[in-house]
VOKOLKOL-589978 format. One record per atom (N, C-alpha, C): y, z, x. Coordinates in pm, whole numbers, plus 50000, padded with zeros to 5 digits. Atoms other than C-alpha are relative to their C-alpha. Example, Ala and Ser with C-alpha at 12.3 -4.5 7.8 and 13.67 -1.06 7.14 Angstrom:
2
498815000050089495505078051230501205000050090498814999449918498945071451367501095007349923
//
This chain:
508
500654997150127434957560931976500735011149926499404989450079435917584531698499675013650059500284986449956436297621031791498875006149919501044994350085434037628931495498614996250047501315004149947431227609431658499575009550109500354991349888431397631131967499645014149955500284986550047431247662531753498655001149930501284999850069427967652631594498874997450100501155001849912424527653931751499304986949966500675012850022422987619731795498505001750007501455000549992419337614631718499604990350110500315010649904419257582731925501314993850045498765005949952421917567632146499774991050120499925008349879422667540632400501195005050080498944994749913424687553632694500324989750108499525010349905426587525632874498884990150037501145009049980423687501632828500484985750026499835014249973423817467232986498644993450000501265007250005421157440832941500214985550041499995014149959420547407733118498604994449987501275007350000417807382033073500064990350117499845007749877417307368033421501405002150054498624999049950420807360233544501024999449887499105001550114422247358233191500315013749940499644987150060424137390033085500224998549849499885000450146423987398032712500785012149948499274987950036425247434032683500735005350122499174995249890428027449532893500405014549974499654985850003428027487832918500355004849858499784996450140427667494332544499465014049973500444986850048427497529732403499954999749848500235000750145426197535132049499235012349959500624987450042425337567531869499504999249856500615000150133422997571131570499785014549959499974986150044423417603431372499145001849875500874997250115420977619031125500825000449871499354999550130421877614230759501214990949986498895009550007424307585630826499494985750000500255014349990424317548230772501064994350094499115005449897425807531831081499814984850004500075014650001426557494631043500394994650137499695007049876426557471831346500304985549964499605013450037428477439431303500574992650119499485008649894429597410231517499564985849974500395013950015429387372731545498584997950051501285003749939426077355731617500204998750150499885000349854425477360131988500805011650056499204988649952427517392332004499155010450072500894990549932424437411732123499395010349907500494989950095423527430631804498495001650006501474999250001419827421931797499485005350133500424995149868419507428132172500185015150009499754985549998421057462732135498975007349914500974993450089418767471231841498605000150062501335000649939415647459532025499915009250122499984990649887416697480232326499875014349949500104986550057417157511132108498625002949942501354998150055413677505331964498904998150104500995001049894411957499932299499434986250024500525013649979411307462532269500614993550124499395004149873413737456132558500305012650081499594989149912414377478332858501404997050054498645002849952418037482332961500014996350148499825003549858419107466033288500705011350073499344988049947421407495733344500415008649882499734990650108422467526133145498725006749954501174992450044420117548332950499965001449849500234996950140418627555832609499705014949989500224985750019418717591432480499455002649861500594995550125416547607132209500215015049991499644985950016417797640832080500725005350124499194995949887420167641732375499334999050135500755000749875417467636832639499724985550038500275013449952417177605432849498514997149992501415003550023413947586832769499764985450031500475013949987412057555532866499134997249877500745002450124410967542632528498774991450025501205008349985407427528732501500234986249941499745013850044407257490832452499214996149876500835006950101405927467732180499805007849871500084993250128406717488631875499395013850004500624986749992405077520532005501005011249977498984989850028408397538531954499915005149857500224995050136407337541531589499365013750002500654986849988405247571131706501025011050026498924990449978408557587831799500945000549880499165000250119410017580331456501094989650001499005010649992412027549631560499384987149948500605011650066411257520531327501054988949990499135011850006412797485831357499424989849904500365011250085412647460531074500654987650060499485011749933412997427431254500624990349900499415010450083415137399031121498924990049956501125008750035411997377231134498905008749939501044992350067409307389330895498795001750091501114996649910406377406331070498825004849917501084996650090403607405430812498804990850022501225008049993399987393630815499844992749867499895007850123400157365430559498735000349914501255000850076396467365330459499475013549954500414986650042396277402730403500825004449879499304994950118397337422830099501185008850040498874990949978400447444130062499505013350054500574987249957398347475630095499514999350145500565001349866396587462930408501104998850105498885001149907399897453930573500695013350023499284987449988401497487230502499205010350081500834990449926398547506730647499364994050125500615006649885397707481930924500145008350127500004992149877396687501331235500005014949979500024985550031396797535131061499325002449865500734999450126394297531130780499485014249972500564987150041393147561730583498504998549978501455000750016389457569630585499465013649957500704987850040387037594930444498544998750045501365000149946383797602430633499664986350062500215012549928384227570930837500114987549916499885011650090384807548130535501454998949954498635002150045388147532730443500205005449859499694994250131389707551930156501024991149930499115009750062391127521929972500695005649876499424994450121391707541629654501255008350033498874991749961393997566229830501144991550055498975008749946395827539030024500724992349891499395007550111396377518829708500925009149919499174990750077397737549729530501315002950072498794997549921400177556829813500944988049992499185012150001401387520829823500604997749862499505001850137401697518929444501185009449974498914990350018403857550229449501264995550073498855004949924406107535729721500654988149931499475011850069406477502929533500715003949870499364995250122407257521329210501355006550031498764993349962409887542129389501124990050029498975009849962411677511529524500324990449886499705007450121411427494429186499824985050009500245014449989409977460529277498694996249932501165004850074407467439729084498974994050097501025003949903404767438629353498815009449984501214991950009401167450629338499435002550140500624997449870399327467029631498984989350038501065009949975396617440329593500534985850014499425013449983399037410629609499844995350145500105005849865398447387329905501404996150047498655002649947401517383930129500364985349988499725014450004401217345930141500434995249861499685004050137401617344729761501355005449953498734993950038404917364029761501174991350042498775006749961408437349829771500565006550127499384994549878410547354930084500665013349969499324987650037412577381429901499015011549985500994989450019409447400929803499355003850132500524996849868408097398330157500955009650073499034991249936411317414330280499915014149941500134986850062410877442630029498735007150050501224994049943407327448230162500305005650139499614995149867408797451330513500755013249988499224987850020411197477630383499095011649959500944989650043408417496930207499135004450118500824996749883406297495030523500745009450094499214991549912409117510030727500205013949941499814987150066409777537330471498725008550012501274992849995406057546330480499735006250136500204994849864406337553430855500655013650021499294987249985408387585030788500964999750118499115002249886411067572331021501085010750008498794992049974413667595131178501194990850018498965010249979415637564231279499464987049944500405012650060415387532731067501064989550034499085010549956416957501631223499634987249926500275011750084417297471330996500914988550041499275011749953418317437231129500054989649888499805009550111419717415930842498985002049887501064997750100417467432330578500284993649864499685005250133419327417730278500264984950000499665014249988419647381730402499364991549892500715008250099417087368730149499875007149866500114992550125417607394129869501094995949902499015002350104419357388129538500895012449989499124988650019422207411029430499255011849939500764989250065419847430629205499035006450099500944994749901417247434229483500745007850108499214992949900419967444429728500405013749950499604987050055421147472229496498805009649996501204991649996417567485129462499745004950143500194996449859417287484529840501015010650043498964990349963420597503129881499705013849940500384987250059419337530029643499015007250090500974994049908416437535529884500685004850128499274996049879418797536430182500745013249975499274987650033420897563130008499045011849991500994989250010417757583329934499545004450138500404996749863416657581330298501105007750073498864993049939420127591830408500045014749955500024986350051419927622630181498885008250061501124993049937416607631030347500215002350150499684997849860418307631130688499604989150094500355011249915417107597630815501274993450053498905007549940419477579931055499724985149978500215014050037419927544030934501004991250074499145010249939421277514531134499864987349918499975011450091422297484830919500754988650069499405011649938422907451431091500144989149894499805009950106424467425830859501244991750028498805008549999426877396630833500755000949868499394999050133427647405430470500955012049999499044989249977430827425630516500225008449876499854992150123431097435830150498875010249989501124990650002427637451630179500205011050103499704990049897428657469030501500975010449945498994991050058431677483530323499385009049893500604992650111429497494630030499035010850045501114991149965426717512330221500255008450125499894993749868427987522830567500945012150001499094989049970429497555730681500874996650120499285004349880430467542031022499714985450027500165014049963430917506931157500334998450148499745003749860430577495431517500074984850008499805014449986431827460831613499764996050145500225006149870430497440631907500614986050002499545013849982432037408832045499644995650142500405005549870430537387832327499325010550088500774990249925428217416332428500755012650036499194988349965430987442132449500375008049876499584991150108431837472332236501484998149974498595001750035435097466632046500565012749938499534987750062435397497231822498885006249918500834993050099433587523331615500965007949912499104993450093435377535331302499245004249875500504996950133434717551930970500174987549913499915011750088433977525230709501225000749909498834998550086436807539630499501284994950067498815004449928439297529530770500114984850011500055014449978438287492930765500044992349869500055009450111438977464530525499104988450040500825011649967436897432830500500734990950098499225008649910439707413330668500075005650140499894994149866440097438030954498674999250073501315001449936436337437631020499814985750050500185014049962436287399631023500854996450121499105003549890439267397131255499565006350131500474993649877437877422331505498694993850049501245006749961434507404631501500264987450082499805013249940435927370731597501214999550092498844999749912439177380731770501084990149960498975009550046441287357031556500135001249849499785000250144442717352331207499014990549932500945008550074440407337930942500584996349863499355003050128442937328830674499564986649944500435013350045441697292830661498484998950003501465000149999438037300530593499464986749949500455012850055437607269530376501034989250033499075010849966439097236330487500644994049875499425007050116441427216330261498984990449941500975008450067439407197430002500614986349968499575013750026439927159730009499094994049894500805005650108438787144229683499454986450039500535013449974436447114329715500694989749912499405010950076437717080829596499434999849859500464999950138437567079829216499064988449970500865011750019435917045629243498844999550100501074999949900433477056229516498654997549934501315003450058429947043329464499155012549979501004989550020427247065429322498844996750093500995003349898425037066029628498605004749959501294994750048422297086329454500125003449852500084996350142421377088929085498575004649970501304994450038418547110028946499985001549848500114999550145417367106828587498625004949960501254994950058414717127328408498975004650102500934995949894413197141728727499105011349952501004989950031409997160928660499125001850123500754996849878408387177928962499725014949997500264985650000407057212429055501295008149991498874990950022409547238728927501254993249946498835006950054411877212228778499654993249867500215006050131412317198128425501204991349964499005009150052414307167228323501365001750069498784998249921416887169328602500774986850009499145011849997419817144828580501295003250075498724998549932422737141228822500264987550084499685010749905424547116829050500825005950115499274996049880426137119629395500804988050049499135010949956429117098829507500175000050151499745001149857429917086329855501175009250038498954991249951431937112430048500215012549916499874988450089431377139229783499185011750053500794987949977430257175129833499605005349863500544995650129428047183529534499245013050020500664987149987427067220029505498885001749899501064996050093423867233129351499935015250003499974985550012424137268829226498965004549899500994994450091421907292029024499325011950063500714988349949419797323129058498834995750087501185002749919416977325329312498824996749907501105004350084413997306629164500394990649889499525008850108416137284228942499554985650019500505013549978414687252729103500884991450087499075007949920417557242029328499304993150117500695005649883415447237429640498914990249956501125008450046412537222529443500464985849967499485013350033414717193429322500044991250123499795008449882415477181629672498774999050088501305001749935412037188529813499254988449936500635011350068410807164029549500664986950040499275012349965413517138329625499674995550141500245003249859412797140130000498534998250034501405002849975409037135729961499175011950040500754988049963407987171730020499105004949888500874996750113406457175329673499904987849910500305011750081405057151529415500884999349875499215002450120407217136529140499084995149889500845004050113405497134528800500664989349915499285009750083408197114728620501454999950043498595000949972411777103228649500354988050086499505011749928413917076828816501025004450104499084997349891415667079229154500594986750046499315012149955418257052829243500825003450124499294997649873419487051929603500694987050041499185011549964422327028029687499684987849912500205010750096421617007829374498574995749977501415004150013417857004129421499145012049959500934989450039415197024329243499005002350112500884997049887413077042329501499375013749983500574986649982410807071529576499585001350144500384997449861410397086229921498685007750002501304993249997406797095529998499865009550118500044990849887407677115530310501425002650049498704996949939410547131830497500424988850094499695011049907410297103630753500554987949925499515011350079410747077330481501425002649951498654996450043413787095830347500984998850117499155000949880415207098730699500314985550035499815014049965414707061630766500984993049905499075005850098416637053730448501415005850013498694993849982419457077430548500205012849922499934987450075418627109330353499315010850082500584989349918418077141230554500185013449931500044986950066417287176730446499985010950105499934988649910418337207830636499455012149925500704989350070415897235030531500745013350012499434986649993417007270430448499215009150093500874991849914414127283630661499994994050140499855006749871415347273331004498965004550102500944995049901412877295231194498594994849978501375004150029409677284931015499864984849988500135014250031410447248830916501024991150068498935008349946413597237531092499934997350147499975001149854413137243631463498645003050062501144996149916410397244631726500505011350089499374988449938411197279831839499665001550148500404998649858409307277832170500434988050086499485011549925411027245332271501505001750021498594999249967414467240132420500884992149905499045006850086417597226032263499814984950001500105014449988417037190832392498854994549916501175004550077413557187332239500275001149850499724998150142414717201531906501024989949949498955009350042417777179031894499454986149972500465013950009415877146531943498824998049906501275001050071412827154331729500074991449874499935007350127413977140531393500274985250021499625014049974415447108631541499324994850126500695003049875412827104531812499984985150037500065014249961412567066031793501234995150077498805004749931416177062031912500045004350146500044995249862415297080432234498854993950080501115006749934412327058232321500484987050065499705012249926412787031432586498734995650073501225005149936409867009632699498805009249976501114991650047407477031932503499975013750065499924986849937408617062532700501255007349951498864991950039410917091232608501035000050112498935001049901414237086332789500735013550005499434986649990415267121132908501504999750020498555000949981418747109133009500714998049866499435001750133419437097132655500015013449925500074986850065418277131132528501085009350054499014991149938420487149732776501424996349961498665004650040423527128532693500275003949854499844996350140422937134532322500255015049985499814985550006422677172132382501415003750044498644997249953425937172232577501024997149890499095003350110427687154932287499885010149886500224990750111426097178232031500605013750030499434987149960427097209632223501514999849982498545001150012430677197232231500434998649854499605002850138430807184331872499795012149909500334989150090429147214131707500235013850061499654987449935430327240831950498785009250011501214992049978426787252432031500185008250127499684991149888427197282532257498735006150059501124994149928424617292132515500355000550148499714998949857424957305232867498984992250083501065007249929421777286132958499614987749918500325012250076421347249432850498504997949979501455001450013417557253132891499405010749908500484989050084417327282432647499074994849890500895003450111414477281732395500705003449868499364998150131415467279732029499845014349950500254986650051413917313731955500945010450062499124990749932416307330232201501474997549971498625002850039419437315432044500375008849880499554992650117421547334231791499824991549875500185007250125421187325131423501054989349977498945009850018424547307731416499834987850087500225011349910423757286231717498754992149962501165007350054420337277931572500434990849886499565008150113422077265731257500844988150047499235011249944424517244631460499084989650062500975009349940421577229731650499294992049891500625007150111419917221031318500924989349943499035009950047423097203831200500074988250096499965010749900423257184431524498754991549994501285007050005419587175431493499974989849886500085009350112419877160031146501054988950013498975010349987423087141431239499624989350102500455010049903421257123531522499374988049930500625011150072419577102131254501024991649922498915007650064422997089131131499804999049848500325000350143422397099030766501194995749913499005002950103424257087230456500105011749902500034988150086423217117930254499435011650080500474987949933422887152930402499835010949894500314989250093421187179830191499865012850083499974987749921421957214630328499675011749910500494988950083420027244030182500395013250067499514987149950421717278130231500604998350140499475003649868423967265630515500455011850086499464989049919425277300030618499195012949985500844988050012422367323930550499825006450138500164992849874422347350430822500984995950108499025005149905425467335530983501255008849995498824991649998428497355531094501214992549946498845005550070431927349930941500724989250081499345010249918433367330731236499254986950003500815012149999430477306231253499964993649862499895005650134430607302330874501214990749991498785008050005434157289730909499804986750072500255012349925433067264531172499124990449921500945008650073430167251730961500684993849878499265005650113432427247630657500864988250043499145010849951434797226330864499154988050044500915011249965431857205631001499634992149875500435006550123430677198730646501134991849939498855007250056434167189130524500314987550081499735011749915434617165830823498984988949972501025010150031431317148230744500334992949869499655006150128432397142730383501214990750015498825008449979435767129130500499644986850068500475012249933433837103830713499184991249906500755007950097432057091530397498565003949982501364995050019428807111130431499975008149869500144992550125427617125030096499215012750028500584987049970426707161930099499505006649872500494990850103424497182929873499945013850063499934986549946425217219829932499325009649902500754990650083422597243529789500295014050054499594987149947423817279229810499935011049896499954987950083423457314429671501325007350020498714993749970426897323129813501064993849909499045005250097429337319329525501324995450065498735004449942432517317929742499904986550069500065012749930431227288729950499774988449904500155010650101430157269029643501364996749939498685001950061433597274229487500984994050101499025004349900435487268629813499734986550063500365012149927433607238029937499754987749913500605011150076432407216429648500974993149904499225007950096434007188329448499455001949859500654997050127431497193929166498855009650028501094990249985428857220729106499014998549885501105000150097425517216328928499385013949997500564986650014424237249428793498614998749937501385000950047420477253928744499505013349946500694988450055418367277428538498614995449956501395002550039414567277328502499624985250013500415013649969414177242928658500844989049941499165010150063416897225428458501455001850041498564999249982420557217128518500625003549866499394995750126422457236528252501444995249986498635005250005425877222628343500434994950134499405005049876427827202928601501515001849987498614995750010431297217228664500874992650099499025006249910434397201928817501375006149975498624995350016438067210228868500095015149984499774985850021439237243728737498795007349943501214993750053435827249928575499115005550111500794994649889434417256828922500555013950034499594986249975434897294428910498805009049973501154990950006432617324628924499555002649857500354996850138432767332228553499194988749936500705011350060431707297228445498634998050063501285001949931428977294328709498985010449952500914989350043427477327828607499544997649856500375002650139427537318228238498894989549991501025010550002425557286428303498715004750068501184995349927423217303428552499195010049918500674989850079422427331428307499514994849865500445005750126421817307828014500925003049883499054997050106424897319027820500704987449951499425012850037426207283327819499084988950049500755011449952424577249427849500654987449946499395012650039426077214727846499014991849919500875008550083424767190127591499384988950083500515010549913424397163327856500345003550143499774997849858424167164428234500064986550069500005012049919424937138628498501384995050027
//
């Protein structure tokens, strides 16, 4: 580690910590120091051990060997979030909010303010309103969590953590669902906490954000410490290369143009559905069609309607030459149209089930023999999927919830491909995914298109839209404002259409 690290007093540290789950080792003698008034970024590929290390530092896991030190003294941290009483607060990657309660009730849950034995709602609401005003988000203390967007729920988690008066604030992928504007507001709060002497740990796959906010960067690979350096000493390329242990010059695969005479496998005309207005576009066989736009522009809503997840009020959908409407996801699947949700944890996978069950779920009929589920067919399919999609796990019986985000996403890809689709709709394909796994997923997608599968790629990541797509439909306020191709697929043009500065006269 840096000599400067040794010269500073750590608030919280891991000293040669190893961690195994059963016989499966995850961390190998990792040391990590968290210093007051600093932002320390922790980066690495999915499965590198970042979340395990953070949960160990917050008391949710106990180290198999090594020790945790608080203010230089070895300590056995209390379990199940009780370390918050010591000033150690962890914001989990998965949201941890009570959906049916209000923002105020969530922030004060378990530590409510009272006066003469009666809840002092007026005081709690005033405190929460002040915190929300400070962070600059359009949320009311009385808003119900279930009614908020994913991005706003994440901001509530951040406010809740700030309200705990943390000495150490550990954040696991806190900006994964935030827009650029929301991320900048969040970073302003991080800088303010840093000035107040709070030690901040920032776990992220977004290397540009790491470079922008971190003082120090620690890199893990395969459960082992690789380096700790000042952020000023690292470039985005050097961070990426140390994370994966290889060059990443070919992040995006070569783009093979679909046949100019390829059939229009899907045509949509005048689609009117929740959050969409008069949407028109077509998709050709073997094409990768991107959908870009700001959060809330209606990108996801278009394909939820097409796949039968929401009701269509008007419009015409033509699939392989025949006008049709799918009344369910199963009907779309049977026709050859599959949708990979952006919310893999809540809607994509059965987190308490293993890989085999998750893989076969969408295409279950193909695994039935004599009215019984054929476990050998499932196992053979899993073996092929692990090889084809490079799903990495030391234990083939691992539950989905215990897999890294990147491997969960690969499992989802494998799952939808078991139904032999003609059209694959992928919503936010690399959200919360490390740079090495991103590269793999991009190559998987390009290979599918080369095989003649048509791809819709919905993404908030501008580089992947530009680097992957043959054409890009840009949406704003439920409508397609333009469909770009060739040299027009660039950041400037996409932003102009997304912001309403330009709009094509016709779409499709």
